[in-house]
ZATI-514826 format. One record per residue (C-alpha): x, y, z. Coordinates in steps of 0.001 Angstrom, whole numbers, padded with zeros to 6 digits, always signed. Layout:
<atoms>
XYZ;...
</atoms>
This chain:
<atoms>
+000032-000077+000030;+001175+003621-000859;+001479+006376+001758;-001287+007945-000153;-003652+004988+000409;-003137+004518+004132;-003497+008414+004599;-006948+008384+002776;-007886+005617+005407;-006870+007599+008259;-008485+010789+006942;-011933+008696+006396;-011892+008203+010237;-013278+010608+012228;-010987+010145+015243;-008209+009340+013336;-008515+012802+011351;-009000+014509+014812;-005710+013178+015830;-004101+015017+012984;-002079+011918+011834;+000127+012146+008567;+001882+009253+007073;+005670+009779+006759;+006472+006617+005454;+005308+002869+005600;+006891-000574+004319;+005863-003977+005461;+007575-003718+008938;+007390-000300+009901;+005354+002714+009870;+006122+006514+010759;+003478+009155+011381;+003247+012766+012660;+000567+013491+015061;-000402+017367+015088;-000687+018645+018454;-003996+020073+019533;-004951+022121+022708;-007713+019541+023582;-004971+017072+024156;-004100+018685+027649;-004719+016738+030411;-003291+019338+032889;-003259+022946+032601;-000523+023840+034923;+001949+021248+033423;+000487+021259+029841;+000763+017629+029419;-000946+015769+026713;-003428+013225+028201;-002375+009319+028587;-005229+008273+026590;-004299+010315+023652;-000420+008501+023731;-002260+005254+024161;-004457+005906+021043;-001256+006919+019211;+000494+003604+020420;-002614+001240+019309;-002987+003255+016171;+000720+002783+014898;+000939-000649+016207;-002042-001664+014410;-001566+000032+011149;+002171-001336+010636;+000365-004446+009784;-001454-002215+006720;+001082-003264+004437;+000751-006701+004996;-003079-007263+005118;-004535-004255+003836;-006539-002952+006712;-006884-002309+010013;-007364-005431+012437;-008673-005601+015985;-006675-005021+019097;-006954-007745+021554;-004139-006745+024025;-002270-003524+024662;+000364-002448+026921;+001811+001198+027202;+004767+002279+029323;+004974+006171+029670;+008477+007512+029794;+008191+011314+030149;+005401+013809+029899;+004501+014824+026369;+004550+018672+026107;+002542+020813+023417;+004263+020052+020382;+003724+017513+017390;+004574+013912+017939;+006444+011254+015790;+004777+007992+016170;+006753+004878+015026;+005292+001399+014617;+007158-001975+014205;+005976-005245+013444;+007620-007826+015881;+005951-010983+014909;+003673-011568+012200;+001324-014794+012731;-001432-016427+010901;-003874-015888+014156;-002078-013059+016142;+000479-010651+015160;+002510-008519+017836;+003544-005022+017150;+005512-002225+019005;+005068+001445+018664;+007169+004458+019927;+006350+007936+020259;+008802+010743+020285;+008731+014407+020676;+010318+016909+017751;+013267+016738+020264;+013755+012814+019424;+013014+011893+023156;+011118+008870+024032;+007526+009765+025421;+005922+006440+025262;+006035+002918+024140;+003787-000024+023711;+003076-003304+022317;+000092-004858+021041;-001532-007886+020035;-003834-008030+017004;-006347-010553+015716;-005430-011338+011979;-008095-011821+009619;-009484-015560+008723;-008060-016180+005113;-010797-016393+002644;-011754-019996+001244;-012782-020355-001976;-015725-022378-002166;-015872-024880-005038;-019138-026032-006603;-019660-029156-008266;
</atoms>
């Protein structure tokens, strides 16, 4: 799939579109996306930190969409673990997804969020349910 095709899927989804995601690169094992910061992401006005749920959504997105090149569509998340390494302050974020294990039933992918100074903000790992292969029915 091309960057444009993946971007088209993102742009059709209200939530992903709201996150301001722009695909920078994609191949069979990785995806890199820029998330455009929004004021609505702020969880605490005193510290101006990005809400953890936004970061979790970005991890889930990148870990899932790295499979796009292999299977051509997003798949259901069945398990997701997030580690928060530092507060994300106002500013765009770079999100990188990486396929770890492509399986027939389940695949495992990781994702990492960096600020524009290349500091690791959060990371995570997800397990995703792979689609059941289509079987061509033969008629007699």
